[in-house]
Steps between C-alpha positions, in 0.01 A plus 500: 500500500471663161178435312522248217469657164272314262637548154306479176691184414384328820140603438520376142651170613229452760233583243648251258498227766138574586403514133679174427331335797160631388555384143614160619200446722262645239643264242478208742137580587403544134677177408328315783159639403561418133603147592189450715279640224664274243458196726134590550443539126685182410289276724144414399245310702449171321420415141198729466700804607758419232243558225506835323750788505669344199783684321435730207784459251608685189485270198818631344473355150146627441574838657803556279318382189200729549645806671250452783550377853330159488465355848385153606342410834664171599198307621677171427695565823194442719518174706253322269684628194236732354284809532211276609647467852361846576153405382488175695600668826230764459233243407577274796530785750168653396329159503621432853408846623148456363458154657475320165821303559655349811823315579454142384294616203580444135541777245399398147580670172491447128835616369730460204793483737645803677210570736483131581869492588461809718200345677691179565789707636305742719201300627703290751623824662137559599441139606298422188509243219479563128312324218567614145316423178725558201449461121697202374666701222691716751875439529542170688766640733238731653286216630816317611602804706152531651495135606853525639377789717241270655186614319261269317480548124207414278584521129203541264448556128477865386144613423310829478434694819129452426543122534431350842830311483722800434784479751383813683145366534626166630713683760191687618316168544791351694476780758128431537574129547756578772244717680237228477744243638598727789132566577421128502788431738384773737147356507637152564711621789199677648302174483779312681718394213477315174194278461594136513327168445563202723561185300595180683626709789731705272467870429472575129515859377242614249631502146600846371557627152865568419605858574797716408511621861574343837236470772689759705445783249336803663349630179579621152557839343507570126772760439331623181799704383315624190207660681626545857597867535757410765713438189465863393550628855827306536648708221325827582629481858835332430649486150382845389632688805829312480549606137415860585747500790778325307476746209459796738189583302703543180302264280339572165337168414411153622424201280401139568301210363183383672367161598281568800572870451591560865857622448412735216196634684659554841820658373337716232236639733752580775751667268238711324356613832851615597556671164238502227772556240635147548393300195394137551484242222399141433714254303281212382598156357339328200147369547412738782213746459627768740701688235186544288304615804758758602571637152167454321241453770409152371588205720563236233413387153219247455736212430698574818197496730536263793212257512504440123764231524615258766872503436748748637405834339847651518739454210810589702785333686509769768345374822298689759416799279227571248127450548173542313285641777504807723578411860412717799871557550566611143205740514686693772786586262557854371659463158616739230541241226621157406737305279481156341801276553581176320638169620807543278570842650475356852736212415752730331482746791568228757814388316618856444469583872676180601793569269531872571382543860523156657124502561343154470130583476169323449259563216286771662809691616640491147170625360501784754845603377370499142233738628759722667686543170173574318422771755852643463456514122166676544609758758850559363838524677541651845212330679497265798296184442432225756381145441466180700743208485238250616702181529818339374547235235541201732129411486488532120763244401271253324337756269618859479866406551495167316664524153312196367163635612570841345622346175177301473302825488745701292607716793873425517692821578706638212556866586845644560380813675165677534420505129181302576370823657629723221817610683819468298 
């Protein structure tokens, strides 16, 4: 039998079949691996795992107006609706790891709103309760949200931080009270239960003073967001690295307002450790002393000093930002300068972003965007600037987004564009 001649055409055909088969299976394997990876990335383990890794978006209107890339970190997409979710998780985790908080315990905090909402959202995921002390001039919807989340809310009049009844100082006392109650209950159990008196053959419990907490509470922990450096670490370990990764290290500046100072401190320190050429700035609302401290080295003027008056020292409608003392968190910040923002600028910015970008933001987010434009004007076109979109406008309806409230204080928006920041 004559040998079979293998022609070039046959070899080519066989090669094509093998190549097609290889490509098909390679494509199938890659597709399968990609699908598995996507499924793995799309599933998070419970509420706590859903916090962080928020999108970084280009704010188109501000970028086009300034010639810079102005990017906003969408912290309003966290489960609790704000950047404070990160802080609360870190505070609770560290407290539990150190043995200062246990399941069944109550976390207390003095907060103007966002941290309180985050605590009320996150605490149940750790088996804990939440008690919040809030100034009674904060937007009413904030306390309504906190109560709807199952936390207890104690509304008090605004006074100086030096006053024993400042909302933060009351929150600290509430944690001590919860610890005392838990200690009493432990001692009673060790001595065979609650002491009782026998009267006419009936058991009558000893009278107790009213308490904010149930007898089953295992203790209290004061979150202390202003001085607890877990706040700073949440942003140094989370927000800062995320921004660096999302910008691929191509970032020229970061700007944000400060309340506790944790966000500004954690992000600024991380970014400048990655690249010392990254400039970090403060944007400060009216009545706050931080701008003077950063730009002039003087914390506040004599008439602004906390402790000299008992009413709210801040002449601003922005909530959660601005302060007249240096917190441990703020002292960790590495800043290159600061800007002063106004309430009118924040209001105008919020309406401009809603109309041009569809972004419905809260007061601190709007102020941060004012800061981003100020940085862009200072550095000039061609730079990449990142800021924080702390929360949305839904928890600011009764003040910052209420036309009647704004009109009362002469803050009704009138701008057509960005002329309120000197941009025609």
